[in-house]
ZAVEXDO-275443 format. One record per residue (C-alpha): residue number from 1; residue in three letters; y, x, z. Coordinates in steps of 0.02 Angstrom, whole numbers. Last residue first. Layout:
// residues N
+-----+-----+--------+--------+--------+
|   i |  aa |      Y |      X |      Z |
+-----+-----+--------+--------+--------+
| NUM | ALA |      Y |      X |      Z |
...
+-----+-----+--------+--------+--------+
END
This chain:
// residues 387
+-----+-----+--------+--------+--------+
|   i |  aa |      Y |      X |      Z |
+-----+-----+--------+--------+--------+
| 387 | UNK |  -1692 |  -1484 |   2140 |
| 386 | UNK |  -1599 |  -1631 |   2214 |
| 385 | UNK |  -1428 |  -1564 |   2167 |
| 384 | UNK |  -1472 |  -1541 |   1983 |
| 383 | UNK |  -1626 |  -1476 |   1893 |
| 382 | UNK |  -1520 |  -1350 |   1796 |
| 381 | UNK |  -1575 |  -1303 |   1621 |
| 380 | UNK |  -1481 |  -1172 |   1522 |
| 379 | UNK |  -1357 |  -1233 |   1391 |
| 378 | UNK |  -1395 |  -1170 |   1215 |
| 377 | UNK |  -1306 |  -1016 |   1147 |
| 376 | UNK |  -1314 |  -1025 |    958 |
| 375 | UNK |  -1367 |   -872 |    857 |
| 374 | UNK |  -1471 |   -974 |    735 |
| 373 | UNK |  -1634 |   -908 |    808 |
| 372 | UNK |  -1575 |   -954 |    982 |
| 371 | UNK |  -1532 |  -1129 |    922 |
| 370 | UNK |  -1704 |  -1150 |    843 |
| 369 | UNK |  -1786 |  -1091 |   1004 |
| 368 | UNK |  -1688 |  -1221 |   1103 |
| 367 | UNK |  -1732 |  -1346 |    969 |
| 366 | UNK |  -1920 |  -1321 |    991 |
| 365 | UNK |  -1985 |  -1394 |    828 |
| 364 | UNK |  -2024 |  -1578 |    808 |
| 363 | UNK |  -2027 |  -1555 |    617 |
| 362 | UNK |  -1891 |  -1688 |    607 |
| 361 | UNK |  -1793 |  -1596 |    741 |
| 360 | UNK |  -1803 |  -1433 |    644 |
| 359 | UNK |  -1742 |  -1520 |    487 |
| 358 | UNK |  -1598 |  -1597 |    584 |
| 357 | UNK |  -1547 |  -1425 |    647 |
| 356 | UNK |  -1557 |  -1353 |    472 |
| 355 | UNK |  -1443 |  -1491 |    407 |
| 354 | UNK |  -1321 |  -1463 |    553 |
| 353 | UNK |  -1299 |  -1277 |    524 |
| 352 | UNK |  -1156 |  -1288 |    399 |
| 351 | UNK |  -1072 |  -1425 |    503 |
| 350 | UNK |  -1062 |  -1308 |    654 |
| 349 | UNK |  -1166 |  -1345 |    808 |
| 348 | UNK |  -1130 |  -1346 |    994 |
| 347 | UNK |  -1274 |  -1343 |   1118 |
| 346 | UNK |  -1377 |  -1456 |   1231 |
| 345 | UNK |  -1566 |  -1473 |   1220 |
| 344 | UNK |  -1629 |  -1633 |   1305 |
| 343 | UNK |  -1791 |  -1590 |   1396 |
| 342 | UNK |  -1746 |  -1660 |   1567 |
| 341 | UNK |  -1682 |  -1490 |   1627 |
| 340 | UNK |  -1570 |  -1483 |   1474 |
| 339 | UNK |  -1491 |  -1648 |   1529 |
| 338 | UNK |  -1455 |  -1572 |   1699 |
| 337 | UNK |  -1376 |  -1419 |   1618 |
| 336 | UNK |  -1265 |  -1526 |   1506 |
| 335 | UNK |  -1211 |  -1627 |   1658 |
| 334 | UNK |  -1158 |  -1469 |   1752 |
| 333 | UNK |  -1074 |  -1390 |   1601 |
| 332 | UNK |   -961 |  -1538 |   1566 |
| 331 | UNK |   -886 |  -1484 |   1400 |
| 330 | UNK |   -748 |  -1378 |   1321 |
| 329 | UNK |   -804 |  -1317 |   1151 |
| 328 | UNK |   -838 |  -1138 |   1097 |
| 327 | UNK |   -752 |  -1107 |    930 |
| 326 | UNK |   -699 |  -1230 |    796 |
| 325 | UNK |   -795 |  -1275 |    638 |
| 324 | UNK |   -854 |  -1442 |    709 |
| 323 | UNK |  -1000 |  -1539 |    778 |
| 322 | UNK |   -970 |  -1521 |    964 |
| 321 | UNK |  -1072 |  -1532 |   1125 |
| 320 | UNK |  -1222 |  -1587 |   1022 |
| 319 | UNK |  -1346 |  -1668 |   1141 |
| 318 | UNK |  -1524 |  -1679 |   1073 |
| 317 | UNK |  -1658 |  -1812 |   1099 |
| 316 | UNK |  -1820 |  -1807 |    999 |
| 315 | UNK |  -1895 |  -1968 |   1066 |
| 314 | UNK |  -2073 |  -1954 |   1132 |
| 313 | UNK |  -2076 |  -2091 |   1264 |
| 312 | UNK |  -2053 |  -1962 |   1402 |
| 311 | UNK |  -1896 |  -1898 |   1314 |
| 310 | UNK |  -1824 |  -2073 |   1307 |
| 309 | UNK |  -1867 |  -2112 |   1488 |
| 308 | UNK |  -1786 |  -1952 |   1554 |
| 307 | UNK |  -1630 |  -1976 |   1448 |
| 306 | UNK |  -1606 |  -2156 |   1505 |
| 305 | UNK |  -1622 |  -2102 |   1686 |
| 304 | UNK |  -1498 |  -1960 |   1659 |
| 303 | UNK |  -1373 |  -2084 |   1588 |
| 302 | UNK |  -1397 |  -2201 |   1735 |
| 301 | UNK |  -1372 |  -2056 |   1855 |
| 300 | UNK |  -1207 |  -2016 |   1771 |
| 299 | UNK |  -1138 |  -2193 |   1781 |
| 298 | UNK |   -984 |  -2207 |   1670 |
| 297 | UNK |   -836 |  -2092 |   1641 |
| 296 | UNK |   -946 |  -1950 |   1581 |
| 295 | UNK |   -867 |  -1791 |   1515 |
| 294 | UNK |  -1019 |  -1751 |   1409 |
| 293 | UNK |   -926 |  -1660 |   1268 |
| 292 | UNK |  -1013 |  -1783 |   1153 |
| 291 | UNK |  -1122 |  -1797 |    999 |
| 290 | UNK |  -1285 |  -1879 |   1055 |
| 289 | UNK |  -1417 |  -1856 |    921 |
| 288 | UNK |  -1568 |  -1969 |    943 |
| 287 | UNK |  -1716 |  -1925 |    832 |
| 286 | UNK |  -1850 |  -2059 |    817 |
| 285 | UNK |  -2029 |  -2049 |    752 |
| 284 | UNK |  -2119 |  -2043 |    920 |
| 283 | UNK |  -1995 |  -2171 |    989 |
| 282 | UNK |  -2031 |  -2302 |    855 |
| 281 | UNK |  -1935 |  -2460 |    907 |
| 280 | UNK |  -1770 |  -2384 |    963 |
| 279 | UNK |  -1629 |  -2513 |    969 |
| 278 | UNK |  -1627 |  -2533 |   1159 |
| 277 | UNK |  -1618 |  -2344 |   1178 |
| 276 | UNK |  -1459 |  -2339 |   1072 |
| 275 | UNK |  -1377 |  -2468 |   1186 |
| 274 | UNK |  -1427 |  -2370 |   1341 |
| 273 | UNK |  -1360 |  -2211 |   1262 |
| 272 | UNK |  -1192 |  -2297 |   1236 |
| 271 | UNK |  -1184 |  -2374 |   1409 |
| 270 | UNK |  -1225 |  -2208 |   1493 |
| 269 | UNK |  -1100 |  -2115 |   1386 |
| 268 | UNK |   -955 |  -2220 |   1449 |
| 267 | UNK |   -797 |  -2127 |   1396 |
| 266 | UNK |   -615 |  -2174 |   1412 |
| 265 | UNK |   -480 |  -2187 |   1280 |
| 264 | UNK |   -445 |  -2082 |   1125 |
| 263 | UNK |   -496 |  -2100 |    944 |
| 262 | UNK |   -539 |  -2280 |    899 |
| 261 | UNK |   -660 |  -2281 |    753 |
| 260 | UNK |   -654 |  -2409 |    612 |
| 259 | UNK |   -546 |  -2307 |    493 |
| 258 | UNK |   -677 |  -2170 |    498 |
| 257 | UNK |   -818 |  -2290 |    458 |
| 256 | UNK |   -720 |  -2364 |    313 |
| 255 | UNK |   -698 |  -2189 |    244 |
| 254 | UNK |   -884 |  -2158 |    269 |
| 253 | UNK |   -926 |  -2301 |    149 |
| 252 | UNK |  -1115 |  -2331 |    134 |
| 251 | UNK |  -1124 |  -2313 |    322 |
| 250 | UNK |  -1034 |  -2479 |    348 |
| 249 | UNK |  -1183 |  -2578 |    415 |
| 248 | UNK |  -1226 |  -2439 |    539 |
| 247 | UNK |  -1057 |  -2453 |    627 |
| 246 | UNK |  -1125 |  -2505 |    797 |
| 245 | UNK |   -981 |  -2510 |    921 |
| 244 | UNK |   -999 |  -2470 |   1107 |
| 243 | UNK |   -859 |  -2493 |   1233 |
| 242 | UNK |   -791 |  -2369 |   1361 |
| 241 | UNK |   -780 |  -2244 |   1218 |
| 240 | UNK |   -917 |  -2265 |   1089 |
| 239 | UNK |   -977 |  -2241 |    913 |
| 238 | UNK |  -1150 |  -2289 |    848 |
| 237 | UNK |  -1224 |  -2237 |    681 |
| 236 | UNK |  -1401 |  -2290 |    636 |
| 235 | UNK |  -1502 |  -2204 |    502 |
| 234 | UNK |  -1673 |  -2246 |    430 |
| 233 | UNK |  -1739 |  -2093 |    341 |
| 232 | UNK |  -1866 |  -2078 |    199 |
| 231 | UNK |  -1757 |  -2177 |     79 |
| 230 | UNK |  -1611 |  -2054 |     97 |
| 229 | UNK |  -1441 |  -2138 |     72 |
| 228 | UNK |  -1418 |  -2167 |    259 |
| 227 | UNK |  -1437 |  -1979 |    281 |
| 226 | UNK |  -1282 |  -1945 |    176 |
| 225 | UNK |  -1178 |  -2079 |    262 |
| 224 | UNK |  -1228 |  -2015 |    434 |
| 223 | UNK |  -1182 |  -1838 |    385 |
| 222 | UNK |  -1010 |  -1899 |    332 |
| 221 | UNK |   -983 |  -1998 |    491 |
| 220 | UNK |  -1043 |  -1850 |    596 |
| 219 | UNK |   -917 |  -1735 |    511 |
| 218 | UNK |   -767 |  -1846 |    545 |
| 217 | UNK |   -820 |  -1892 |    721 |
| 216 | UNK |   -847 |  -1709 |    764 |
| 215 | UNK |   -670 |  -1670 |    708 |
| 214 | UNK |   -601 |  -1802 |    828 |
| 213 | UNK |   -708 |  -1757 |    980 |
| 212 | UNK |   -561 |  -1713 |   1093 |
| 211 | UNK |   -483 |  -1884 |   1061 |
| 210 | UNK |   -631 |  -1980 |   1131 |
| 209 | UNK |   -744 |  -2054 |    997 |
| 208 | UNK |   -911 |  -1998 |   1072 |
| 207 | UNK |  -1039 |  -2018 |    935 |
| 206 | UNK |  -1218 |  -2081 |    946 |
| 205 | UNK |  -1309 |  -2035 |    785 |
| 204 | UNK |  -1479 |  -2120 |    781 |
| 203 | UNK |  -1609 |  -2057 |    658 |
| 202 | UNK |  -1771 |  -2152 |    622 |
| 201 | UNK |  -1903 |  -2056 |    526 |
| 200 | UNK |  -2034 |  -2102 |    397 |
| 199 | UNK |  -1938 |  -2242 |    313 |
| 198 | UNK |  -2043 |  -2364 |    215 |
| 197 | UNK |  -2116 |  -2348 |     40 |
| 196 | UNK |  -2214 |  -2197 |     96 |
| 195 | UNK |  -2215 |  -2025 |     18 |
| 194 | UNK |  -2370 |  -1920 |     29 |
| 193 | UNK |  -2369 |  -1785 |    160 |
| 192 | UNK |  -2370 |  -1608 |     93 |
| 191 | UNK |  -2535 |  -1524 |     61 |
| 190 | UNK |  -2675 |  -1426 |    140 |
| 189 | UNK |  -2839 |  -1386 |     53 |
| 188 | UNK |  -2986 |  -1318 |    148 |
| 187 | UNK |  -3131 |  -1242 |     50 |
| 186 | UNK |  -3004 |  -1147 |    -55 |
| 185 | UNK |  -3116 |  -1005 |   -121 |
| 184 | UNK |  -3002 |   -854 |   -126 |
| 183 | UNK |  -2999 |   -727 |   -268 |
| 182 | UNK |  -3036 |   -547 |   -310 |
| 181 | UNK |  -3198 |   -596 |   -395 |
| 180 | UNK |  -3306 |   -467 |   -310 |
| 179 | UNK |  -3198 |   -469 |   -154 |
| 178 | UNK |  -3219 |   -656 |   -126 |
| 177 | UNK |  -3093 |   -712 |      6 |
| 176 | UNK |  -3159 |   -858 |    110 |
| 175 | UNK |  -3086 |   -793 |    272 |
| 174 | UNK |  -2913 |   -804 |    192 |
| 173 | UNK |  -2936 |   -992 |    176 |
| 172 | UNK |  -2805 |  -1064 |    295 |
| 171 | UNK |  -2675 |   -936 |    239 |
| 170 | UNK |  -2705 |   -982 |     56 |
| 169 | UNK |  -2687 |  -1169 |     92 |
| 168 | UNK |  -2527 |  -1143 |    192 |
| 167 | UNK |  -2445 |  -1045 |     51 |
| 166 | UNK |  -2514 |  -1161 |    -83 |
| 165 | UNK |  -2446 |  -1323 |    -11 |
| 164 | UNK |  -2543 |  -1441 |   -124 |
| 163 | UNK |  -2454 |  -1602 |   -174 |
| 162 | UNK |  -2459 |  -1578 |   -363 |
| 161 | UNK |  -2648 |  -1550 |   -358 |
| 160 | UNK |  -2678 |  -1706 |   -255 |
| 159 | UNK |  -2690 |  -1678 |    -71 |
| 158 | UNK |  -2838 |  -1720 |     40 |
| 157 | UNK |  -2789 |  -1634 |    201 |
| 156 | UNK |  -2611 |  -1702 |    201 |
| 155 | UNK |  -2506 |  -1630 |    341 |
| 154 | UNK |  -2354 |  -1734 |    385 |
| 153 | UNK |  -2204 |  -1632 |    444 |
| 152 | UNK |  -2196 |  -1540 |    278 |
| 151 | UNK |  -2130 |  -1682 |    171 |
| 150 | UNK |  -2013 |  -1737 |    311 |
| 149 | UNK |  -1941 |  -1562 |    331 |
| 148 | UNK |  -1911 |  -1545 |    144 |
| 147 | UNK |  -1827 |  -1715 |    134 |
| 146 | UNK |  -1712 |  -1672 |    279 |
| 145 | UNK |  -1666 |  -1496 |    225 |
| 144 | UNK |  -1646 |  -1533 |     40 |
| 143 | UNK |  -1546 |  -1692 |     64 |
| 142 | UNK |  -1435 |  -1615 |    199 |
| 141 | UNK |  -1399 |  -1459 |     94 |
| 140 | UNK |  -1360 |  -1572 |    -57 |
| 139 | UNK |  -1235 |  -1684 |     34 |
| 138 | UNK |  -1133 |  -1552 |    125 |
| 137 | UNK |  -1010 |  -1479 |      0 |
| 136 | UNK |   -989 |  -1627 |   -116 |
| 135 | UNK |   -980 |  -1742 |     35 |
| 134 | UNK |   -847 |  -1631 |    114 |
| 133 | UNK |   -737 |  -1645 |    -41 |
| 132 | UNK |   -764 |  -1833 |    -51 |
| 131 | UNK |   -721 |  -1855 |    132 |
| 130 | UNK |   -562 |  -1751 |    118 |
| 129 | UNK |   -501 |  -1845 |    -36 |
| 128 | UNK |   -548 |  -2011 |     46 |
| 127 | UNK |   -442 |  -1970 |    198 |
| 126 | UNK |   -291 |  -1933 |     87 |
| 125 | UNK |   -319 |  -2094 |    -11 |
| 124 | UNK |   -333 |  -2193 |    151 |
| 123 | UNK |   -170 |  -2118 |    211 |
| 122 | UNK |    -85 |  -2171 |     49 |
| 121 | UNK |   -147 |  -2349 |     77 |
| 120 | UNK |    -80 |  -2345 |    255 |
| 119 | UNK |     88 |  -2279 |    196 |
| 118 | UNK |    104 |  -2414 |     62 |
| 117 | UNK |     91 |  -2552 |    190 |
| 116 | UNK |     68 |  -2497 |    368 |
| 115 | UNK |     35 |  -2347 |    476 |
| 114 | UNK |     64 |  -2348 |    663 |
| 113 | UNK |   -110 |  -2416 |    701 |
| 112 | UNK |   -180 |  -2277 |    591 |
| 111 | UNK |   -115 |  -2141 |    705 |
| 110 | UNK |   -279 |  -2075 |    777 |
| 109 | UNK |   -362 |  -2091 |    609 |
| 108 | UNK |   -218 |  -2002 |    523 |
| 107 | UNK |   -224 |  -1860 |    649 |
| 106 | UNK |   -412 |  -1837 |    630 |
| 105 | UNK |   -393 |  -1837 |    441 |
| 104 | UNK |   -259 |  -1702 |    458 |
| 103 | UNK |   -374 |  -1593 |    561 |
| 102 | UNK |   -516 |  -1618 |    436 |
| 101 | UNK |   -412 |  -1558 |    289 |
| 100 | UNK |   -294 |  -1632 |    161 |
|  99 | UNK |   -155 |  -1528 |     81 |
|  98 | UNK |     -2 |  -1635 |    117 |
|  97 | UNK |    122 |  -1686 |    -19 |
|  96 | UNK |     62 |  -1866 |    -41 |
|  95 | UNK |     61 |  -1888 |    147 |
|  94 | UNK |    242 |  -1833 |    156 |
|  93 | UNK |    301 |  -1956 |     25 |
|  92 | UNK |    206 |  -2096 |    114 |
|  91 | UNK |    316 |  -2077 |    270 |
|  90 | UNK |    229 |  -2133 |    430 |
|  89 | UNK |    159 |  -1958 |    441 |
|  88 | UNK |    334 |  -1902 |    490 |
|  87 | UNK |    308 |  -1965 |    666 |
|  86 | UNK |    159 |  -1850 |    683 |
|  85 | UNK |    277 |  -1713 |    625 |
|  84 | UNK |    326 |  -1674 |    804 |
|  83 | UNK |    400 |  -1509 |    746 |
|  82 | UNK |    298 |  -1380 |    842 |
|  81 | UNK |    128 |  -1464 |    855 |
|  80 | UNK |    116 |  -1551 |    686 |
|  79 | UNK |    201 |  -1402 |    604 |
|  78 | UNK |     73 |  -1282 |    674 |
|  77 | UNK |    -66 |  -1390 |    601 |
|  76 | UNK |     21 |  -1390 |    432 |
|  75 | UNK |     46 |  -1201 |    441 |
|  74 | UNK |   -138 |  -1172 |    475 |
|  73 | UNK |   -188 |  -1286 |    331 |
|  72 | UNK |    -68 |  -1198 |    212 |
|  71 | UNK |   -142 |  -1030 |    262 |
|  70 | UNK |   -318 |  -1087 |    211 |
|  69 | UNK |   -250 |  -1164 |     50 |
|  68 | UNK |   -170 |  -1002 |    -10 |
|  67 | UNK |     19 |   -982 |     12 |
|  66 | UNK |    179 |   -995 |    -91 |
|  65 | UNK |    153 |  -1149 |   -198 |
|  64 | UNK |     69 |  -1254 |    -64 |
|  63 | UNK |    205 |  -1194 |     57 |
|  62 | UNK |    338 |  -1263 |    -59 |
|  61 | UNK |    259 |  -1435 |    -78 |
|  60 | UNK |    251 |  -1457 |    109 |
|  59 | UNK |    432 |  -1403 |    122 |
|  58 | UNK |    480 |  -1532 |    -10 |
|  57 | UNK |    392 |  -1668 |     89 |
|  56 | UNK |    485 |  -1610 |    247 |
|  55 | UNK |    658 |  -1599 |    167 |
|  54 | UNK |    705 |  -1778 |    214 |
|  53 | UNK |    731 |  -1715 |    392 |
|  52 | UNK |    672 |  -1834 |    527 |
|  51 | UNK |    601 |  -1717 |    659 |
|  50 | UNK |    698 |  -1566 |    599 |
|  49 | UNK |    642 |  -1449 |    463 |
|  48 | UNK |    730 |  -1298 |    538 |
|  47 | UNK |    882 |  -1341 |    645 |
|  46 | UNK |    892 |  -1172 |    728 |
|  45 | UNK |    816 |  -1072 |    869 |
|  44 | UNK |    662 |  -1177 |    908 |
|  43 | UNK |    633 |  -1207 |    722 |
|  42 | UNK |    616 |  -1020 |    690 |
|  41 | UNK |    429 |  -1036 |    655 |
|  40 | UNK |    437 |  -1188 |    542 |
|  39 | UNK |    598 |  -1178 |    442 |
|  38 | UNK |    586 |   -988 |    454 |
|  37 | UNK |    421 |   -983 |    361 |
|  36 | UNK |    487 |  -1093 |    220 |
|  35 | UNK |    650 |   -993 |    215 |
|  34 | UNK |    556 |   -829 |    205 |
|  33 | UNK |    449 |   -896 |     62 |
|  32 | UNK |    609 |   -949 |    -27 |
|  31 | UNK |    682 |   -775 |      3 |
|  30 | UNK |    522 |   -698 |    -62 |
|  29 | UNK |    541 |   -797 |   -223 |
|  28 | UNK |    721 |   -736 |   -245 |
|  27 | UNK |    667 |   -558 |   -213 |
|  26 | UNK |    691 |   -484 |    -41 |
|  25 | UNK |    791 |   -328 |      5 |
|  24 | UNK |    713 |   -214 |    135 |
|  23 | UNK |    834 |   -129 |    254 |
|  22 | UNK |    729 |   -158 |    407 |
|  21 | UNK |    883 |   -167 |    519 |
|  20 | UNK |    903 |   -356 |    520 |
|  19 | UNK |   1070 |   -352 |    432 |
|  18 | UNK |   1021 |   -473 |    292 |
|  17 | UNK |    952 |   -598 |    416 |
|  16 | UNK |    792 |   -604 |    517 |
|  15 | UNK |    608 |   -639 |    488 |
|  14 | UNK |    479 |   -533 |    578 |
|  13 | UNK |    329 |   -572 |    468 |
|  12 | UNK |    427 |   -581 |    305 |
|  11 | UNK |    517 |   -417 |    342 |
|  10 | UNK |    355 |   -335 |    396 |
|   9 | UNK |    277 |   -385 |    230 |
|   8 | UNK |    423 |   -317 |    130 |
|   7 | UNK |    422 |   -155 |    230 |
|   6 | UNK |    238 |   -126 |    187 |
|   5 | UNK |    270 |   -170 |      5 |
|   4 | UNK |    411 |    -44 |     -6 |
|   3 | UNK |    308 |     92 |     80 |
|   2 | UNK |    170 |     67 |    -48 |
|   1 | UNK |      0 |      0 |      0 |
+-----+-----+--------+--------+--------+
END
């Protein structure tokens, strides 16, 4: 990097006027970049964008021109915090200029009661753009992981030729190797399970819709929509705060699901898990995914009782402390440890790893071992105050 370029970058980072001491002149484009940065990060020292400035949509357009998408998303989030731009989301012109991401979708969902008319329709378009982009990214990995796990979870000992699992068949017949012919006699044939007309697995996604779980709600709704489209899986999606709402009938439209949730409010995990338990008819073939930070506002002992009965009945029950791209989540460590002691693995999961996690659950693999293999720190079991 040349000395001039180094000084230019420091000048843009530090800001300042013509007599700032760096002595680095800026081009006309750099001056516009500097103004865009200053409008946001110098807003505490000067007018900046202002809470009601008509220049906000223009500023959003400028930063899209000057910075890559990843930087634009960071600046948008900073603007929401520093400039109280949540009020500005009531302006359709701003929504049309915003680069959509999961954080913005969460904000729009939380604010939808304040949106009306043209603004609400624009907000739906923004949310749909994010959902469609995430569907394109996540749909195929989910399909491959889930369908593959279902095919391999049922061993077929009388497979047709097209159904033979050759790797497993060869391993099972190594003792029948014929040295003279340099081949294996496959006395035992193992194959993938044949497809059934009905669903082979029931999946219940039980989602905490408190404000801290906003990104998890977005991702879980999309995963629920994908799995609902798979014939081999029957999917139920339940969201809760102090009330429980079953949104399974709207899973064909994840945007409608998102505009049906109520971000914020209290939390009654016990009631939500109790509702899900009442809808389980095939416990041995059911996977219950509770997505929550486990800050229980309901009856903790009731929740633990539900968990114990579900695990004893054969339900694959897992607690995801977060389903998002962010770092280590905040969660109730004591309750997570007590759930782990009952056989309910508890850990955070990123969207990229969620398909593999579901595949492991379908295969009835040890999810604590899966998490360790994926580099995820699962919560250690704690039997609780009574030992």
